[in-house]
C-alpha positions in Angstrom: 159.8 -21.6 111.3 159.2 -20.6 115.0 160.4 -17.5 116.7 160.2 -17.7 120.5 159.7 -14.4 122.5 158.8 -14.1 126.2 155.1 -15.0 126.6 154.4 -15.5 122.9 155.2 -17.9 120.1 155.0 -16.8 116.5 154.8 -19.4 113.8 154.8 -19.2 110.1 153.2 -21.6 107.7 154.4 -19.8 104.6 157.2 -17.5 103.4 156.6 -15.2 100.5 159.2 -15.1 97.8 160.8 -12.1 99.3 161.2 -13.8 102.5 158.5 -12.1 104.4 156.2 -14.1 106.7 152.9 -14.7 104.9 150.8 -15.7 107.9 151.3 -15.6 111.6 149.4 -17.1 114.5 150.0 -16.2 118.2 149.5 -18.0 121.5 147.6 -14.9 122.7 145.6 -12.5 120.8 147.5 -9.2 120.1 145.6 -6.4 121.6 145.8 -2.7 121.1 148.8 -1.1 122.7 147.2 2.1 124.1 145.2 1.8 127.3 143.9 5.4 127.5 140.7 6.4 126.0 139.2 9.6 124.5 135.8 11.2 125.5 134.3 12.9 122.4 131.1 14.7 122.8 128.9 13.2 120.0 126.3 15.0 118.1 123.0 13.2 118.9 121.0 14.7 116.0 121.7 13.5 113.4 122.9 10.4 115.0 126.5 9.1 114.3 127.5 12.5 112.7 130.6 12.6 114.8 132.2 14.6 117.5 130.7 18.1 118.3 132.7 21.2 117.3 134.4 22.9 120.2 132.8 26.3 119.0 130.7 27.6 116.1 133.1 27.6 113.1 130.7 29.9 111.1 131.4 32.7 113.6 135.1 32.7 112.6 134.2 33.4 109.0 132.0 36.4 110.2 135.0 37.8 112.2 137.3 37.6 109.3 134.9 39.3 107.0 134.0 42.1 109.3 137.3 42.8 111.2 140.1 43.7 108.8 142.9 43.3 111.2 142.0 39.7 111.8 141.8 38.8 108.1 145.2 40.6 107.3 146.9 38.8 110.2 145.5 35.4 108.9 146.9 36.3 105.4 150.3 37.5 107.1 150.8 34.2 108.9 149.7 32.1 105.8 152.2 34.0 103.5 154.9 33.3 106.1 154.0 29.6 106.0 153.5 29.1 102.3 156.5 29.7 99.9 158.5 27.8 97.3 158.9 24.2 98.1 161.1 21.3 97.0 160.4 17.6 96.7 163.2 15.1 97.2 162.7 11.7 95.7 165.1 8.7 94.9 164.2 8.3 91.3 163.5 10.8 88.4 160.2 9.0 87.5 158.9 9.7 90.9 159.9 13.4 90.7 158.0 13.6 87.4 154.9 12.1 88.9 154.8 14.6 91.7 155.6 17.6 89.4 152.8 16.7 87.0 150.4 16.2 90.1 151.3 19.6 91.6 150.8 21.5 88.3 147.5 19.8 87.6 146.0 20.4 91.0 147.4 24.0 91.4 148.9 22.6 94.5 150.2 25.9 96.1 146.9 27.7 95.7 145.0 24.7 97.3 147.5 24.4 100.2 147.2 28.1 100.9 143.3 27.9 101.3 143.7 24.7 103.4 146.2 26.5 105.8 144.0 29.6 106.0 141.0 27.4 107.0 143.1 25.8 109.6 144.3 29.1 111.1 140.7 30.5 111.1 138.8 27.5 112.5 141.6 25.3 113.8 140.9 22.6 111.2 141.7 22.5 107.5 139.9 19.5 105.7 141.4 18.7 102.2 139.8 16.0 100.2 142.1 13.8 98.1 141.3 12.1 94.8 144.6 10.5 93.9 143.1 8.6 91.0 141.9 11.7 89.2 144.8 13.7 90.6 142.5 16.1 92.4 142.5 18.2 95.6 139.9 20.3 97.1 139.5 22.1 100.4 136.3 21.5 102.2 134.5 24.0 104.4 135.3 23.1 108.0 131.9 24.3 109.0 130.4 21.2 107.5 133.1 18.6 108.5 132.8 16.3 111.5 135.3 13.7 112.9 134.1 10.3 114.1 136.6 8.4 116.3 136.6 5.2 118.5 137.4 5.2 122.2 141.1 4.9 121.4 141.1 8.2 119.4 141.5 6.5 116.1 139.6 8.3 113.3 137.0 5.9 111.7 135.5 8.3 109.2 134.9 11.9 108.3 131.3 13.1 107.9 130.1 16.0 105.9 126.8 17.6 106.5 125.8 20.5 104.2 122.7 22.3 105.6 120.9 23.1 108.7 121.4 20.5 111.4 118.0 21.4 112.8 116.4 20.2 109.7 117.2 16.5 109.1 115.6 13.7 107.2 116.8 10.2 107.0 116.3 10.3 103.3 118.4 13.4 102.9 121.4 13.3 100.6 123.2 16.1 102.4 125.0 13.7 104.7 128.2 12.2 103.1 130.8 9.9 104.6 134.5 10.2 103.6 137.2 7.6 104.5 140.2 8.7 106.5 142.6 8.0 103.7 140.7 10.5 101.5 141.1 13.5 104.0 144.1 15.5 104.9 143.1 16.9 108.3 145.4 19.9 109.4 144.8 20.9 113.1 146.1 24.2 114.3 146.4 24.9 118.0 145.2 21.4 119.0 144.5 20.1 122.5 145.7 16.8 123.4 143.2 14.1 122.9 140.6 16.4 121.3 139.5 15.7 117.7 139.7 19.3 116.7 142.1 22.2 116.8 141.2 25.6 118.1 142.9 27.8 115.5 144.0 31.3 116.4 140.8 33.4 116.3 138.7 31.6 118.9 141.3 31.8 121.8 141.4 35.5 121.0 137.7 36.2 120.4 137.2 38.3 123.6 140.3 40.4 122.8 139.0 41.0 119.3 135.5 42.0 120.6 137.0 44.5 123.1 139.3 46.0 120.4 136.3 46.5 118.0 134.1 48.0 120.8 136.9 50.3 122.0 137.5 51.5 118.5 133.8 52.2 117.9 133.7 54.2 121.2 136.8 56.2 120.3 135.3 57.2 116.9 132.1 58.1 118.5 133.8 60.3 120.9 135.7 62.0 118.2 132.7 62.7 116.2 131.1 64.3 119.1 134.0 66.5 120.0 134.3 67.5 116.4 130.8 68.9 116.6 131.9 71.1 119.6 128.8 70.6 121.8 127.8 73.8 123.7 126.1 74.0 127.0 123.9 77.1 127.5 122.9 78.1 130.9 119.9 80.5 131.0 118.9 82.7 133.9 120.3 83.2 137.4 121.0 80.4 139.8 118.1 79.8 142.2 115.6 81.5 140.0 113.1 79.9 137.7 113.1 80.7 134.0 110.3 81.2 131.6 109.9 78.1 129.4 109.2 80.3 126.3 112.5 82.0 126.9 114.4 78.7 127.0 112.7 77.6 123.8 113.7 80.9 122.1 117.3 80.2 123.0 117.0 76.7 121.5 115.7 77.9 118.2 118.6 80.5 118.1 121.1 77.7 118.7 119.8 75.7 115.7 121.1 78.5 113.3 124.3 79.1 115.3 126.4 77.7 112.4 125.2 80.6 110.2 126.1 83.3 112.7 129.6 84.5 113.5 128.9 86.7 116.6 126.7 86.1 119.5 125.6 88.7 122.0 123.8 87.6 125.3 123.0 89.2 128.5 124.6 88.3 131.8 121.8 85.7 132.4 122.9 83.6 129.4 126.2 81.7 129.7 127.7 79.4 127.0 130.5 76.9 127.5 132.0 74.2 125.1 131.7 70.8 126.7 135.2 69.3 127.7 135.6 65.6 127.7 138.8 65.7 129.6 141.3 62.8 129.2 138.6 60.3 128.1 140.1 60.2 124.6 143.5 59.4 125.9 142.1 56.6 128.1 140.3 55.1 125.1 143.5 55.3 123.1 145.5 53.7 125.8 142.9 50.9 126.1 143.0 50.4 122.3 146.8 50.1 122.3 146.6 47.6 125.1 144.0 45.5 123.2 146.2 45.7 120.1 149.1 44.4 122.1 147.1 41.6 123.5 145.9 40.8 119.9 149.5 40.5 118.8 150.5 38.3 121.7 147.5 36.1 121.1 148.2 35.8 117.4 151.9 35.3 118.1 152.7 38.1 115.6 155.6 40.4 116.4 154.6 43.9 117.4 157.0 45.2 114.8 155.0 43.5 112.1 151.8 45.0 113.4 153.3 48.4 112.7 154.5 49.5 115.9 157.8 51.5 115.8 158.5 52.0 119.5 160.1 48.8 120.6 163.9 48.2 121.1 165.7 46.7 118.2 166.9 43.7 120.4 163.3 43.0 121.4 162.1 43.2 117.9 164.8 40.7 116.8 163.7 38.3 119.6 160.0 38.6 118.6 160.8 37.9 114.9 162.9 34.8 115.8 160.1 33.6 118.0 157.6 34.2 115.2 159.8 32.2 112.8 160.0 29.3 115.2 156.3 29.2 115.4 156.0 29.3 111.6 158.6 26.5 111.3 156.6 24.3 113.7 153.5 24.7 111.6 155.5 24.0 108.4 157.0 20.8 109.9 153.4 19.5 110.6 152.3 20.4 107.1 155.3 18.8 105.5 154.6 15.6 107.5 150.9 15.5 106.3 151.8 16.2 102.7 154.4 13.5 102.7 152.4 10.7 104.3 148.9 11.5 103.2 149.3 12.9 99.7 152.6 12.2 98.0 153.2 8.7 99.2 149.8 7.4 98.3 150.3 9.2 95.0 153.5 7.3 94.3 152.0 4.0 95.5 149.0 4.5 93.1 151.7 4.4 90.3 153.3 1.3 91.6 156.3 3.2 93.3 157.5 2.5 96.8 159.9 5.3 96.7 160.4 7.7 99.7 159.6 11.3 99.4 160.5 14.3 101.3 158.7 17.6 101.1 160.4 20.9 102.3 159.5 24.6 102.3 163.1 25.3 101.4 163.5 28.6 99.8 164.3 31.3 102.4 163.1 34.9 102.1 165.4 37.8 101.4 166.1 38.7 105.1 167.0 35.0 105.8 169.3 34.9 102.8 171.0 38.1 103.8 171.4 36.8 107.4 172.9 33.6 106.1 175.3 35.5 103.8 176.4 37.6 106.8 177.1 34.5 108.9 179.1 32.9 106.0 181.1 36.0 105.5 182.1 36.2 109.1 183.2 32.5 108.8 185.3 33.4 105.8 186.9 36.3 107.7 187.5 34.2 110.8 191.3 33.6 111.3 190.6 30.1 112.6 188.7 29.0 109.5 190.5 26.3 107.6 191.0 26.7 103.9 188.5 23.9 102.8 185.8 25.4 105.0 186.5 28.8 103.7 186.1 27.7 100.2 182.9 25.8 101.0 181.5 29.1 102.5 182.4 30.9 99.3 180.6 28.4 97.1 177.5 28.6 99.3 177.4 32.5 99.1 177.7 32.1 95.3 174.6 29.8 95.3 172.6 32.1 97.5 173.3 35.0 95.3 172.2 32.8 92.3 175.6 33.2 90.5 175.2 30.5 87.8 178.7 30.6 86.6 180.4 30.6 90.0 181.7 27.2 89.6 183.9 28.4 86.7 185.8 30.6 89.2 185.4 29.0 92.7 187.1 25.7 92.8 185.7 22.8 95.0 187.6 22.4 98.3 190.8 20.5 97.8 191.4 17.2 99.6 192.9 17.7 103.0 196.5 17.2 103.6 198.1 16.1 106.8 198.8 19.7 107.8 195.1 20.6 107.1 194.0 17.8 109.4 196.3 19.0 112.0 194.6 22.4 111.9 191.2 21.0 111.8 189.2 21.0 115.1 189.9 17.8 117.2 192.3 16.3 114.7 196.0 15.7 114.8 198.6 14.2 112.5 199.1 10.4 112.9 201.1 9.5 116.0 200.6 12.9 117.8 198.5 13.9 120.7 196.7 17.2 120.9 198.3 18.3 124.2 201.9 17.1 123.6 204.6 18.6 121.4 206.0 16.3 118.7 209.3 14.9 119.5 212.2 17.0 118.1 214.5 15.3 115.7 218.1 15.8 117.1 220.0 15.6 113.9 218.2 18.2 111.8 218.9 22.0 111.9 216.6 24.7 110.8 217.1 26.0 107.2 219.3 29.0 106.8 217.4 32.3 106.3 217.5 33.9 103.0 219.4 37.3 102.7 216.6 39.7 102.4 215.3 42.8 104.1 212.2 41.1 105.3 210.8 38.6 107.7 211.4 35.0 106.2 208.1 33.2 107.2 207.0 29.9 105.7 203.3 30.0 105.4 202.5 26.3 104.7 204.2 24.1 107.2 204.7 20.5 107.0 205.0 18.3 110.1 208.7 18.8 109.9 208.2 22.5 109.6 206.1 22.5 112.8 208.8 20.6 114.7 211.5 23.0 113.5 209.7 26.1 114.4 208.2 25.1 117.7 211.3 25.9 119.7 212.5 28.9 117.7 212.7 32.1 119.8 210.4 34.9 118.4 213.5 36.7 117.0 214.4 33.6 115.1 210.8 32.9 114.1 210.3 36.4 112.7 213.9 36.5 111.4 214.7 40.1 110.4 218.0 40.4 108.7 219.6 43.6 110.2 221.3 46.2 107.9 222.5 49.7 108.5 218.9 51.0 107.9 217.0 48.1 109.6 217.7 47.3 113.2 215.9 44.6 115.1 215.8 46.8 118.2 213.8 49.4 116.3 211.6 46.7 114.7 210.9 45.3 118.3 209.9 48.7 119.6 207.4 49.1 116.7 206.0 45.6 117.4 205.5 46.5 121.1 203.9 49.9 120.1 201.3 48.1 117.9 200.8 45.4 120.5 199.9 48.1 123.1 196.9 49.5 121.2 195.9 46.4 119.2 192.3 45.2 119.7 192.8 41.6 118.6 189.6 41.9 116.7 189.5 38.3 115.3 189.7 37.0 118.9 187.9 39.6 121.0 184.3 39.2 122.2 181.9 42.2 122.1 178.8 40.7 123.8 177.9 37.6 125.9 176.9 35.8 122.6 180.5 36.2 121.3 181.9 34.7 124.7 179.5 31.8 124.3 180.9 31.2 120.8 184.4 31.0 122.1 185.7 34.5 121.7 187.8 36.0 124.5 186.5 38.4 127.1 188.3 41.8 127.6 190.1 40.3 130.7 191.5 37.4 128.6 192.5 39.8 125.7 194.5 41.8 128.2 196.1 38.6 129.5 197.0 37.6 125.9 198.5 41.1 125.4 200.7 40.6 128.4 201.8 37.1 127.2 203.0 38.6 123.8 204.6 41.6 125.4 206.8 39.6 127.7 207.3 37.0 125.0 208.7 39.6 122.5 210.8 41.4 125.1 212.2 38.1 126.5 212.6 36.5 123.1 210.6 33.4 124.1 209.9 30.4 121.9 206.6 29.4 120.2 206.4 26.6 122.6 206.6 28.9 125.6 204.0 31.3 124.2 201.8 28.4 123.4 202.0 27.0 126.9 201.1 30.4 128.5 198.1 30.8 126.2 196.9 27.3 127.4 196.6 28.8 130.9 193.8 31.1 129.6 191.4 28.1 129.4 190.2 28.8 126.0 186.7 27.4 124.8 185.8 25.7 121.5 185.0 28.2 118.7 181.4 27.9 117.5 179.4 29.2 114.7 175.6 29.0 114.8 176.0 26.7 117.8 178.2 24.2 115.9 181.9 23.7 116.9 184.3 24.7 114.2 187.6 24.6 116.1 188.4 22.6 119.3 189.8 24.4 122.2 192.9 22.0 122.1 194.1 23.4 118.8 193.7 27.1 119.6 196.7 27.8 121.7 199.2 26.7 118.9 197.1 28.5 116.2 197.0 31.7 118.2 200.7 31.6 119.1 201.8 31.2 115.5 199.2 33.3 113.8 199.2 36.3 116.1 203.1 36.3 116.2 203.1 36.6 112.4 200.3 39.3 112.5 202.0 41.5 115.2 205.4 41.0 113.4 204.1 42.3 110.1 202.3 45.3 111.7 205.6 46.2 113.3 207.5 45.6 110.1 205.3 48.1 108.2 206.1 50.8 110.7 209.8 49.8 110.5 209.7 50.1 106.7 207.9 53.5 106.9 210.7 54.7 109.2 213.3 54.2 106.6 211.3 55.7 103.7 209.9 52.5 102.0 206.8 53.4 99.9 205.9 50.1 98.4 206.1 46.5 99.5 205.9 43.1 97.7 203.9 40.1 99.1 206.3 37.2 99.8 205.1 33.7 100.1 207.2 30.4 100.5 206.3 28.6 97.3 206.0 24.9 97.3 203.6 22.2 96.4 201.8 23.0 99.7 201.2 26.7 99.1 197.6 27.5 99.1 195.8 29.4 96.2 195.3 32.5 98.4 198.9 32.9 99.1 199.9 31.8 95.5 197.7 34.5 94.1 199.2 37.2 96.6 202.9 36.2 96.0 204.7 38.9 94.1 201.9 41.4 94.1 203.0 45.0 94.9 201.2 47.3 97.4 201.3 50.7 98.7 202.7 50.6 102.1 199.9 52.9 103.5 197.0 50.7 102.1 198.3 47.2 102.3 196.4 44.6 104.3 199.4 42.7 105.8 199.7 39.0 106.6 198.6 36.6 107.8 196.1 35.6 105.1 194.8 32.7 107.1 195.6 30.7 110.3 199.2 29.8 110.6 200.1 31.8 107.4 203.8 32.7 107.4 203.8 35.2 104.5 205.6 38.5 104.9 206.2 41.8 103.1 209.5 42.5 101.2 210.4 46.2 100.9 210.8 47.7 97.4 213.6 50.3 97.3 214.3 52.2 94.1 
């Protein structure tokens, strides 16, 4: 077998049973790909110990022990990183192996110590003993990295003891192979063997903060003692030393005397430090700010309550992104250097994926809020709405939710038509389906209501597209119910309506596809002229297209293509405005209660099926539409 590639010939003299090449030879020797080299500063004594530490790791332990805010900040960041985790494997046996390993090694506790070591000193070294199913965190103070010129780690060295006292016969030097060490580098520098952590880059700020705090307390203690300056004698005249000494002796018992009487030659004044205390406080606040920036901890988490809510939110999001970046690095190390070797030692080649996957309470609440908005959005399709409901049930840990929430149904052709970027077979997003010439619209039922079909087939879409708004809303006039009165009520509602499902309230909403105030007013004008001039749905839709709508997004993902929006808005908003006007029309003739009316068929959704026939007080009813393109209405109940 011979494989020819430019500049090289690879031949095989043997194939293994699984088809892999057993031996290869090349015309040219294969060389290392990387050309660049690293320049580690080696420790010369003892020789070959490895690369020199970038700073004294022991000092970071001292800072943590003596400065409480540093220790608490390390713990705060560690707690944000470490949480519940999940491990995905392709087989049940692999899952059992990992579960048993994590229990035996007290995995979470060990990982926590490993991460704290990395945050403090920039380097966490964890020794792995896969055979005995053991893990232990080694003190980074004693660990050294030895690499070749290409930056490949050759071995790790551990030296326990004083480097100044060395003997070739000493047993304090131990060599550990790279596959036995999981090395976590925090705040690394490209090409360097060690990380810097988060204390060392902020050492000067920490030192200044500690010194300023000491000075502030020293000043406060002096002010609390109320130092007094006593001037004895007249200016320009010498004073007898014995007299001065007598005053000193008297001052020593001043605390026991409540009244002092002196002649005009003795003047007493309490020393005033001026604004020096405020200056020290301002400096200390500045140092605290620099500390928070250096540790990348939001000011709000440091106890400050004087920052705007928007800024606090941005800081928290930035903090979470930093935590996520560290988590990703840790996940990669755990997968590649711990769990995969563990599975291989049991003869398994299965893949494994480690994730910090259980969010905190705040993250759960934020996700529920986003899902709730998705459910309430008029443009959300029924399958997506059901999936959101099921996801909320999972987040709330509702174990029996599956008994009450059905899985999303299979999409029908009409569902596909309403789905972003999809159209029924044979149709184009920007063109109207051909109208069948021989078919006439169904005759309306004789009821005091709007006859609106809520689940339209392709044929329904064709039939209603060129209906005028009066035909589309279809109020049957009686002596009490006049279309002219009904139209006036629609226009009154339209004049004050906020279009809350479509309107943007901030720049973020506009970026997500909602309409600016200017476009909302244009939309209001379109519907006002449309109702007044009895335009068709096609005409309304064409005018809405001129607004140049954007795709609708949720969390950055497109959930509705802009091409579908004009038709959905034309139909849905027509029904919504018509029903708002209908309620006022009913109130005008004394109607107290209304019944939800849905067009029942095999296509009717669960929402409208459940609402059909329900009776509501006219003052509290939440009128149709119940979803995009819903054509439900309200039937008056007259005793």
